[in-house]
N, C-alpha and C positions, 0 to 999 in steps of 0.2 A: 487498445486506447480505452482511454476513460471516460464513457458519459457524462453528460451533464445532469447533475442532481438539483438544479433550484428550478426546474420547469421544464418544461415541453416535454414530457413524456411519450406521448403518441409518438413526436417527430423523431427522437432520440433511438427510437423502437425500432423505425422507420429506418432510417440510418444505418442500424446495425443488423438488419436484416439486410441494408445494400452493399455494408461491407466484409459480409460474411460470404456473399460469392465473391467479391475481390480477393480474399486470400487473409482475412483479418483472423486470428487465432483465438482470443480473448480481449471481452469486451470489462471493465472494470463499474463496479457501481458504487461509490464514494456515499461514506453518510456522519457528516457533520451534525449541526443540528438542525438538520433539515425531515425531509422524508424518510422514514426508514427504508433502507437499501435492498434487504429481503424483498418486501411488494413487489418492486419495481425487478428485482431478479427475477422473480418465480413470473411475471409479466413477458420477457424477453427468454425464458426457456419457451416459453408458450409460442412464441412468435419464429424462432430459430430453430434452426438443424444443428449445427458442427459446431458453434461455439462455446468456448469456454466461457462461463458467466460467472465474474468473482467479486467478492468484496473488497471494498479497499477503501475505508477499511470498516470493520464491524470494532464497535470500542471494546474495550475487557471488561468495564466497570456496568455496561450499561445494560445486563446480558448473565444469566446464571450462568457457570462452564457448560453445565447441563444442555440448559437450553439453545446455548452455540450451537452445538453438537446436536440438536434435535435440529436445528431450525437450517443447517446442512448436511444434515441427511434427507429433510425433506425437499431440498433444492435442486440435489444430488437425484432425487426419486424423481422428480419433476423434469428435468432435463436428461433422463436417462443417461446420468455419469455424466453428468458435464460442469459442476459445480467445483467453485474453489472459492477455501475459506481463508481471507484475508481479514489476518487481525492486528489491531495497533492501540495504545494506549490511549492516544488523542493527549489530553495536555489537562490539567489543571482547570485551566477557563470553562471549558465547555465540563469537563468531569465532574465539579463540585459548583460550575456556575448553572448549569441548565439540568442535569440530569439531579444533585443535589447528595453527591457521595462523593467520600475522602477521595483523594487520589494520593493510593501509597502504594510501595510495593509492586511498581510493575512491574518488572520483571520476574520476583516471582508468582505474581498471576499467571504471568503469560505464559508459563511452562507449565502451570497445575492446570492449568487451561488446554494447552496444547495433549499433554496425559490424557486430563480426562476424554477431551471429545475421540481418542482412538479408542479410548475403554470403549464406548460407547459405541462405535462403531463396529467396533469389533467383533460385539455380542458374545464373548465367549464367556462370563458369568453376571452375576447380578451387580450394578454397579458400584465400586466402595472407590473412597481415596481421601487419604487423610495426609493435610501437608500443613504447610504452615499458615497457606492463608483458607484455604476450606476444607472444609470437613462433609464426605457423602458416606453414609449417612450424616446427619447431626449426632453428635458423640450425643451418650447418655447425661444425663444432666443438663442439657439444652433444649430450647423445646416444650413440646409434649412428651416427646419419650416413645414415639410412637411411630417414627420412622424405620421404614426399613428398605435393604439394598432392593435394586429393582433391574430388570432390562428394560432397556426400549423396547417398544411392542412391533413394530414395524422391523423388518430385516433391510437395512440399508443396502443400495446397490453395490456397494463398496465397502471395504471396510478399511482402507485407507482412502478419506478423499486430502488433499493436497491442502496441505496447510501453509500460508505467505503470511510473514511477520512485516511491519512496515515501522522499521528501525534504526536509529540514526548514533546514538549513545554506545560508548566503546564497549560499555558492556552487555546493552543487547544486541548490539550488533551479531559479540560473540555467541550469544544465547542463542540468536537466531541461527545462527551457520552450524549447531550444534545439534536443536531438534528442529528445524521448522525444513520445511520441503522448496522455499521459495521463498526471498529478503526483497521486499520494496523498498528503494532508498528513494529519497525525492532531493533536488538539486546536487546529483551526482555525476560530478567531474571525474572522466576516464583517464586523464591525466595526474591525476592526485591522489588516484582511488586508493592504490598501493599505498602511498605514503599517510595518508589517513585511516581507511579500514583494514587494510591488511593485516595487520596486526590481529584485529579482535578477530577477525575472519580465521586467521589460522588457528588462535585460540579457540575459537571452535571448532573449527575443523577435525581438529587431532581428539574430541571428544566426541564425534557424532558417529551412531550407529552405524554401525556396517549397511544394515538392511534399509537404511535412509540411502536415496542417489546422492547426486552431484549437488549440491544446494544449486537452486535456480535464480537467478536475477533478473530486473526488469528494471530500465531504465532507455531513457531519450530526449525529451519534451516537446514541444513544437518541433512542428514537420513543416519548413515550403521549400519546393523547389526552385532555383530560379539563382539569378544573378545578385551580386550585394545590393544593386540598389533597389532589387527588387522587393527583398526579403526583410534587409534592414526593419522596415517598420513593420514587419509581423513579428520579430524577434523581440522588439520592444514591446510587443501585446506580452509579455512576460514579469515588463520592470513591475508593477502595480502588484498582483501576486506576489511577486517576491520582497520586496516592500514588507507587505502584509506578512510577509510568516516571519522575514528576519525581521521585521519591529516592533508586531504588533501579536505576534501570536505565543504570547506570554510577558510575564513581569520581567524587571532585569534579576539577573540571577538564575533564571528559569523559562527560557525559549532555548528549545533543543536547536532550531532552526540556527538562530543567531550565536549558539555555541558553534554548530557545522561551519558557517562562514567564517568564523573565529581561525577552525580549523583547517581551513582554506588556507588562510594567511590577512583575510582580510579583516584582522584586529581593528585596523580605524575606522572602516567604512561600517562594519558592524556595530560598533560604539553609536555612532553619530545615527546611523539610520533610526536605532532602536529610540535612543533620545528623541529626535524629532516626530514619529511617530505617534509614542506615545503623549507626546504634547500635540497631539492634533494634527500636525504639520504634515499630511503622508502623501501631499507632490513634491515637497523639501526632500521626504526620506529617499520618496521614488529616483529623485533624480539622482541620490547615492549611490547607488544600485551599481556596481563596476559591470560596465558594458563586457567583458572579458568573460566576467561571471554569467550574463546569461548568453553569451554567444557557446559556454565551453557547456551548458546544462539544456543546449537546445541543437535539433538539427535543422540549419537554414541555412540554403548556399546552393549551389552549382552541386550538379550528378557527378565530379570528381571528390570533390571536398565531401559532401554527403557519404561517400563509398569511403575514404579513410577514415572519417569520425565515427562508421557504422567497425568499420575494422579495429580502429583503438577500444571502441566498447566489447569488441568479441576478447579482444586480447586482454582485459580484467573482469574477464568470466562472466559480462553480460550474456544471457542468451534468450532476452525476450525485450523486442524494442518495443517501449510503451510510449507511443505516439501519439498526437494531437495535432491532425494534419490542418491545415490553414492555407485553402487554397478555392479556388472557381469549382474544380469536382477533384474534393476527398474521395471516392470510389479510383476514379482512374490515379489518384498518388498513392494510393496502397496499394493497387494493382504493382504500381510501378516499384513500389519498395518490394512489395514481394517476391518479385522477378530477380531484386539483388541479392537476397539473403536463400 
């Protein structure tokens, strides 16, 4: 599950400890334009014993490739081999508006960062990389000319820390299926996954290095157990967030979540949601989010229904249920979910 990143870190850490005992396997720590993720991840490493601790996600533009590798290696050492590096391109609003860095060549940069990280962790030779986006060390004629190839001083706990990539676009999903250990989609609809994502996943898998295991996939959503009358209000909690992503996370023609909604068949709704949201009518935009999309991207219902939905996710390759339990006793909910899978 993804932990709250807007504050309340002490409480979130306590919850992580309780859920670890209940059988939770992975906690994800987000980084938007908030506190940085690695600081909290290090704190979680000190508080937990078994949980894998993943970044979901570290934006690829806000750190150098080498710093990303160093940070992941440091977290892996602090946690005794429990770090997961989740990477993503974020979007132009955050990258250019908050970080002041041009949002360019996201696929190229992601691919090169994955390559640099694995070279750093393997520590087989001083780091060199010469790609379209990154040159390490800087080539002759750039900088002072004093740069030299170096190895990371410490010996990483693992030479291959798992790398997960958040991707939605067709080319980005294909690249993820080719080079990453795992994939972090959002608004994942299992019934439409093969149609929308299948060709990209197949393209990437055909080029995948045999040394990599099968691509891991995390999906799920808001999780609640009960009859429809009980869970319907809980499912509705996702409406405002869906409107934010589909309507407000980007400009016209440059919103990846809006484009995904269109690929799912909600072209008219996606258009109207974006128009309303960008004009400041957020409540009206939220009202237009299709209820069937909220249902398809969550796990809310009675036990037989939930077991069927979990089976549907597994059928299309999901390996990790990424859930947000909403109920009086989240620990008991995770225990029950654990017993099902």
